[in-house]
C-alpha positions in Angstrom: 30.9 24.2 3.0 27.2 24.7 2.5 25.3 27.6 4.1 22.1 27.2 6.1 18.7 28.3 4.8 16.6 30.0 7.5 13.0 31.1 7.0 11.4 32.7 10.1 8.1 34.5 10.5 5.9 35.6 13.4 2.9 34.0 11.7 2.6 31.4 8.9 5.6 30.0 7.0 4.3 28.3 3.8 6.5 26.5 1.3 4.7 25.4 -1.9 7.6 24.3 -4.1 11.0 22.8 -3.9 13.5 24.3 -1.5 17.0 22.7 -1.7 20.2 23.2 0.3 23.3 21.7 -1.1 25.1 20.7 2.1 23.7 23.1 4.7 20.9 22.7 7.1 17.3 24.1 6.7 15.3 25.8 9.3 11.6 26.8 8.9 10.1 28.4 11.9 6.8 30.2 12.3 3.7 30.3 14.5 2.4 27.7 12.0 4.3 25.9 9.1 2.9 24.4 6.0 5.1 22.4 3.5 2.7 21.8 0.5 3.1 19.9 -2.8 6.8 20.3 -2.9 9.9 19.0 -1.1 12.6 20.2 1.3 15.9 18.6 0.5 19.3 18.8 2.0 22.5 17.1 0.8 25.5 16.2 2.8 25.1 16.4 6.6 22.5 19.1 6.6 19.6 18.9 9.1 15.9 19.8 8.4 14.0 21.6 11.2 10.3 22.5 10.8 9.0 24.2 13.9 5.6 25.7 14.5 6.0 27.7 17.7 2.3 28.1 18.6 0.1 26.5 15.9 0.2 23.6 13.5 2.8 21.9 11.3 1.5 20.4 8.1 3.7 18.4 5.8 1.8 17.4 2.6 3.6 16.2 -0.5 0.5 16.3 -2.5 0.4 12.6 -3.1 1.0 9.4 -1.0 4.2 8.7 -2.9 5.5 12.3 -3.3 8.6 13.3 -1.3 7.8 16.0 1.2 11.2 16.2 3.2 14.6 14.4 2.6 18.0 14.6 4.0 21.1 12.7 2.8 22.8 12.2 6.1 21.3 14.8 8.5 18.7 14.5 11.1 15.1 15.8 10.8 12.7 17.5 13.3 9.0 18.3 12.6 7.6 20.0 15.7 4.6 21.9 16.6 3.0 23.4 19.7 -0.4 22.4 18.1 -1.2 19.4 15.8 1.2 17.8 13.3 -0.2 16.3 10.0 1.8 14.5 7.3 1.1 12.9 4.0 3.8 11.6 1.6 7.4 10.5 2.0 9.6 11.9 4.8 13.0 10.3 4.6 16.5 10.6 6.2 19.1 8.5 4.5 21.5 8.4 7.4 20.0 10.4 10.2 17.2 10.3 12.8 13.6 11.6 12.3 11.6 13.2 15.2 8.0 14.2 14.7 6.4 15.8 17.8 3.4 17.7 19.0 4.1 19.3 22.3 0.5 20.5 22.7 -1.8 18.5 20.4 -2.1 15.4 18.2 0.0 13.8 15.4 -1.6 12.3 12.3 0.6 10.4 9.9 -1.4 10.1 6.7 -0.9 7.9 3.7 2.8 7.8 2.9 6.1 6.7 4.5 8.4 7.9 7.3 11.7 6.2 6.5 15.3 6.1 7.7 18.0 3.9 6.3 20.8 2.5 8.4 20.3 2.8 12.1 18.5 6.0 12.2 15.8 6.2 14.9 12.2 7.4 14.2 10.5 9.0 17.2 6.9 10.2 16.9 5.3 11.7 20.0 2.1 13.6 20.8 0.8 15.2 23.9 -2.7 13.8 23.0 -3.5 11.2 20.3 -1.1 9.7 17.7 -2.8 8.2 14.7 -1.6 6.5 11.5 -3.7 5.7 8.6 -3.8 2.0 7.5 -1.6 3.0 4.5 0.9 5.0 6.7 4.3 3.3 7.0 7.3 3.9 9.4 10.4 2.0 8.1 13.9 1.9 9.4 17.0 0.1 8.2 17.5 -1.4 11.7 17.0 1.7 13.8 14.5 1.8 16.6 11.0 3.1 16.2 9.4 4.9 19.2 5.7 5.8 19.1 4.4 7.7 22.2 1.0 9.2 22.7 -0.5 11.0 25.7 -3.9 9.4 25.0 -4.7 6.9 22.2 -2.1 5.4 19.8 -3.4 3.9 16.5 -0.8 2.4 14.4 -0.5 1.6 10.7 2.6 -0.3 9.3 5.8 -0.3 11.4 9.0 -2.1 10.2 12.2 -1.6 12.2 14.2 -4.3 10.6 16.6 -5.5 13.4 15.7 -2.5 15.6 13.3 -2.3 18.5 9.7 -1.0 18.4 8.4 0.8 21.4 4.6 1.7 21.6 3.2 3.8 24.5 -0.2 5.3 25.1 0.0 7.0 28.5 -3.6 7.6 29.2 -5.3 5.6 26.4 -5.3 2.5 24.3 -3.1 1.1 21.6 -4.9 -0.1 18.5 -3.8 -1.4 15.0 -5.4 -0.6 11.7 -7.0 -3.6 10.0 -4.3 -3.9 7.3 -1.3 -2.4 9.2 1.5 -4.5 10.4 4.3 -4.4 12.9 7.6 -6.1 12.2 
């Protein structure tokens, strides 16, 4: 059985290369967490948890097509008390993906958040949730739920046979000029 990788700090946790867990889970917890120009990868049923307890969570693969976080059949959580920003590919081959800001905004930059099979993608923000026009959320039939406390701006969303739910509690819902919802 694979062991878990746990990285915890009272301030910033920063990963700038490739961190891989064979079949275990991976937990990165700090006041703020930065995943930069590398990737977090778990095999088997390992989950990935990136949690910023009082600041921001930044997941940046360094390029739009670069893989930032991937699991084979585990679930994924990127959570921050402050803002969450992403760029690159975040993928769960068989699990669900949750990206949440409990105290700020979520910004999905160029790249893709993707599950295969029936994994659900949930993205939620206390304030605004924004996707660039080149940002994509894709599932293999799982549901996509996008929820913002204020404005919600979507890029491309494709849930296959799954449902898409869009909610802007105290704001408006807008689409990017070249984004699409399927």
